N, C-alpha and C positions, 0 to 999 in steps of 0.2 A: 189937384192933389199930387204931391211929389212922394215918390216911394224910394226910401233909402234902405239898402240891404247891408247889414253887417253880419259876417259869418263867424260863429263862435263855437267853442268846445270841441272835443274829439269827434263828436258826431257830425261836425261841419253843418251845424244848424243855422238857418237863416233867420236872423232877428230883423224885424221891419220897423222902421220909423216912418210914420205917415204924417205929412205936414203940408200946410198950404200957406198962402200969402199972409194969413193972419198970424203966422208963427206958432200957432197952437199945434201940438204934436201928440200923436198916439203911439205908444210902444206896444208892438204885438210880438208875443212869444220871445221874451228876452232870454237868450241862452248864455249870457255872460256869467261865468263862474269865477274864473281867475281874476286877480286884481287888475292885471293889465287889460283884460277884456272889459271890465267895468269902466276903466279909465278911458278906453277907446270910445265907448258909448257916451260917456259923460263929456268928453272933449268935443265930439261931433255936435252934440246938442248945444254946448256952449258956443262953439265956433259959428254955428248957424243962427244963434240967438233964439232958439226954440224954447217953448214953454210946454212941458209935458203935462197933459190934462187927463189922460186915460191910460190904463194898463189892461190889455186884453190878452187872453190865451185862446188860440184856436182849439187846443186840446192840452192835456196835462201830462203827457209823457215827460220823463226827466229832462231830456235835451231841450225842451221848450219852456221849462219853468225854472231853470237854474238861477236866472237873474231876477225872478219875480220880487224877492225880498229886497234886493238892492234897489230896484227901480221904485218900489213902493215907498221905501224909507227915504231915498234921495230926493224924490219929487212929490212926496205926500199925496200919492194917488192910491186908490183902492183897486184891487184886482177884481176883474169881471170874467167869469167863465160860464159855461152851460152847466146847469144843475146835474145833468147826467154824467159829468166828468169829475164830480167832487171825489168819488171813490178812487178814481185814477190818481188824482192829486194827493189824496191822503195816503196812498200807498208808497209814494216816493221816498219819504224818510227811511223806510224799512230797507230799501234796496240801494239807496244812494251810495253808502260806503263801499258796497261790493262792486259798484261801477266806477269807483275811483273818485267819488265826490264826498269825502267825509265831513266837509264843512258846509254842506247844503243846509240852508235855513228855509224852513217852511213859511209860506205866505198863503193864508187862506182868503177866499173871496169874500167881499163885502156885499156883492149883489150878483145876480145871475142873468145871463143872456138867454134869449129864446128865439125861435123861428119867428121872423117878421119884425123883430125889433129894429129900430133905426138908431145907429150910433152917430151922434153929431159932434163935430168939433170945428172951430173956425167957420169956414163957409162950406164945409164938406159934410156929406151924409154917406154912411155905410149901411147897407142892408145886411142883416144877419140871416144866413141860410144854415139850417140844421143838416149836417152831412155825416151821420154816423157810419161806422164800418171799420175804420182804422182805430178809432176810439169811440166809446159809447156816447160821449157828449161832444163830439167834434162839430165845430161850426166854421164857416168861412165868412169873410167880409167882402161885400160886393159894392163897388162904386159904379152905379149904373150910368151916371153922367159921363164918366171918363173911361168906362169899360175896363175896369181893373178889378181883379179878384185876388185877395190875399187868402191863399188856399190851404195853408197848413200841409198836412201829410195825406191829403186825399188823392190828388192828381199831380203827377210829375211829368217831365218831358219824356215821352215814350214809356211811361211806367205808371204805377199806382202805389198807394200806401200799402205797407205790409199788414196782414190780418192775422198773424200768429201770436200776437200779444194778448194778454187778458182783456176781454171785452171786444176784441176784434172779430169781424165776420165778413168773409169774402163777398157773399151774395148781397149783404147790406151795403157794402162799399160800392159795388158795381151799381146797385140801385140808386145810391146817393149821387154818383157821377152822372148817370143817365137822366135822372129826373130833376136834379138841382143845377148841375154845371153844364151839361150838354143842352139844356134849354136856353142858355145864355147866348148872346150873339157870338158868331164865330170869331170876330175880331177881338174879343175880350182877352186881355193878357192875364195869365195866371201866374202869380208869384208864389212858388211852393216853399215848403219848409226846409227843403234841401235841394241843391242843384240850381240850374238856370231856369229863368222864366220860360213859359211856353204860351200858346194860344189855344183857345177852345177849338178853333178850326183845324189846327195842326193835329191835336190829339184825336179828334173825330176821324181824321184821315189816316193817321199813322200809328196810333197807340195799339200795340198788339193785344192788349188785354181787353180792348173794347170794340173789336171789329165784329 
């Protein structure tokens, strides 16, 4: 599985394209709002000859869902989220204009992800892990074979996701990290929703929030 990161919007959100030799592609957390951002995503997909087959959200804060409608319409794919984050998603239209996104278009999920689900595309399998705390319905996607975790806003390089937004809870987040992420092999690479990738081993050793 190849991981391509495109960083969009003023929140500098990491949008991930997951693809393998089959050329099937999964878009995770599309943050592309402006036309030129949508074009960048589209051009990369076309240049690589990819076929988008799934649209996934780790969670539904505004910076991670701005491009959901564009991707769903452009590639005829249905959004998949965890049921517990539907309220988070439904709240976005009310506050999007105040955040500078007056043209936000809502895309609602057609199906829901849950702990233990396997997301399959091409020759790749991703395990869904339920990791609330930053958002009530947060999930991460783990490729055990290649030791890759698409982590959303749970764990960052030397930091953790914020817990002061509606539905956030510090103790729940720490519990998610310790029981779901820190039980993964230390060599697992975590691709977060913002900033550079890190590893489980590095965060166990150096993350000041988790010592």
